[in-house]
Steps between C-alpha positions, in 0.01 A plus 500: 500500500417866446420684179545869441183690403448867420168611644350849490281621785278803533638770731267428795573125486876564476485734802307243703752231399792724603337573837431131560845390385658755731354312796520144368805492279522369143248639244544199271413260780197708595368511143580130451310395817204724423475379142526136612210543747289681242555225242425230757175673602401551139569132421292389801209719391523351153494144637213589734299642211562190288403269784192705581375473141565126493335442837197705393469290184530176699242624749251580221553157345453334838175692552370383161595138571343520845178636352490224238563233763222644716257497208597141416452392860163671514387310190631174646310564824173553312555188293582295807200646682270394216647150494475455877141624509411267217657201676327599824172527316540164329606312813252646748185587306460279198280198557532208265239515226396182328306653216544833327143620502375858491498527881861380521608746231324783684665403827841487329445843344395641838809356669725635226346846539562483877862413425539798266332734749727383782808543283392852407444595864840368604676685218310823574587479871859403425467202731660169430389148573585448864372382835242779483318289240449215745148622577406477133652152476315375807173659386538342156564158654187527714296613198626214281430239768142630522463485119622142477298390802806392698 
């Protein structure tokens, strides 16, 4: 269905339309096709702009979430590192003490300080509990067997 419209053009646009219509035919069809393409392009640009803003917002939110997850994982790694070093320390170094005398308390304090120092070194280096700690485990086992006389 077609609707009649009265449209006014500037002289240079009207002359260009006349010249183009002389080669192609119907002015109404020419204007109709050109206007349709312009509106389609304009609508696409509008949708692209909307999507771009939304995608940018989603990307920023994803970056924030990723950063928070990374920080949470980093904290979990340090906590797990401390726990694993403590368990390693308890299982490989600690000799059974029958009485809590001053010497035993001093030895316990020394061992605890070694644990804290080791934890600090691992955190500072950014290393995690792994097979690279096997030397420390084996050395601690040898040292504890010498202490207990085994």
